[in-house]
N, C-alpha and C positions, 0 to 999 in steps of 0.2 A: 803523741801520735794518736789519732782517732782510730776507732775500730774499723771504719770503712777503709782508711788508708792502709792499715795493717793487712786487711784482707786482700787489697789490691797488690801489695808487695808479695804476699804469700802466693797468690795466683800467678803473678808475674814470674816468681822464682820457679814454680813448678813448670810453667811453660818454657822457661829457659832450659831447665834440666831436660825436659822432654825433647826439645829441639836439638840439643846437643847429643842426646842418645840416638835420636833418629839419624842425625848426620853421621855419627860414627858407624851405625849399622849399614847405612847406604854406602858409605865408603868401603866397608869391608866386603859387601856384596858385589860392588863394582869390579873388584879384582877377580871374582869367581864366576861371574855371569858368562855363559857361553851362548851366543846367539846362533840360531839355525837359519840357514839360507838354502833356497833351491838354486840350481845353476843360473836360472834367469834372474832371480833376486841378486845373486852375487855379481853377475855380469853388470847389472845396472848400478850397483854400489861401486864397483871398480871403475866405471866410467866417470862417476862423480869425484871420487878421491880414492887413492890406494889405502889399503889397510896397513897399520903399523906392522912390522915384521913379527912381533911377538903377540899379536892380538889373537886370542883363541876364538875359534868359531867352528860350527858344524855345517856340513853340507850334506844334502841327501838327494837321492834320485835313483835312477836305474844305471847299472853298469852297462855302458854302450857295447853293443855286439862287436866283436873283433878288436877290442881295445886293450885287452889284458896282455901285458908284456912282462915276463919275469926275467930278472937279471941272472947272470951265471952264478952269483953268490948264493942263490936260493932263497934269500930273505927279502930282497928289494923287488917290489912289484909296482908297475905303473899301469894306470887304467884311466878311463874317462867316465865321468858321471854326467848323465843327461836327464833333463825333464822333458825331452823331445823338442825343446825350443832352443836351449843353449847347452853348451858342453863345457865342462871344467876338467882339466887334466889333474890327476892326483898321483902323488908318489908316496908309497908307504914302505917302511922297512920294518919287517916283523912277520909274524905268522898270521896269515889270513884265516878266517873261519872256514871250516870244511865246506860249508854251503855257499861260500862266496863264488860267484860266477857271472858270466855274461847274461844280461837281461834280468838279473836279480836286483831287488831293492837293497840299497846300501845307505848307511849313514857313516860319514867319516868326520872325526874330530881332529883339528890341527890348526895350522896357520898358513897364510899365503907367503910364498917365497918371493924374492925380488924378481925372479924370472917369470912370474905369473902362474906358477904351478902350485897347487895346494899340497902342502906337505902334511900328511896325516900321521898322527901319533897313535890313533886307534881307528879300527874299521869294524863296523857292526853290520852283519848281514841278516836278512830275514830268516826265521827259524823253521818255517814249514810253508807248504804251498798256498796257504790261505792267509798268511800274516803279511802285513805291510806296515812299516813304521808310520805312525800318525802323521809326522811331518812330511814324509815322502808322499803319502796318499793325498794330503792337502795340496802339496805342490803340483802333483799330477792333475788333480781336479781343477786347480787354478789355471793350469796350462791347457785344459780341455782335452787331456790325454788319458783320463781315467779309464781303465779297462775292467769290466766285469763286476758283477754283484757279489761274487764269492769273497772278494776282498772287503766288501762293505760290512760283512758280518763281524770280522775280527780285527778291525784296526784298533790299535792301542795308543 
């Protein structure tokens, strides 16, 4: 075996090992990646094809005025999230943040149910009057509904 051929085998072996490692890492990440959608993006995706029932995703926008309904059990809350173009119904069982309310920015993580309602496992609300989650701010800007410069300073 010549020196040149040995070098080619060594380089090929390293490339094979690198490709295998990259494939394993990407496969592991695929199970843990959670995509963010605005209500408009999610509505467009749902028109193309439904999400698998266990597919984790995040939606964000504003809690629609007059949409919060609490169940008698005290833990289940239903509300609608909007980016002022589309609206997504959300169901959450748990304790909502103290600052959760109508007209407030919200990010919910969960999955789509067969009935078209987003079932949230976690609900995050903005923490003061000048904060807006980065994803929500971008979705509102994209929809042409961004309000005010005070939010421009502290988006994260």
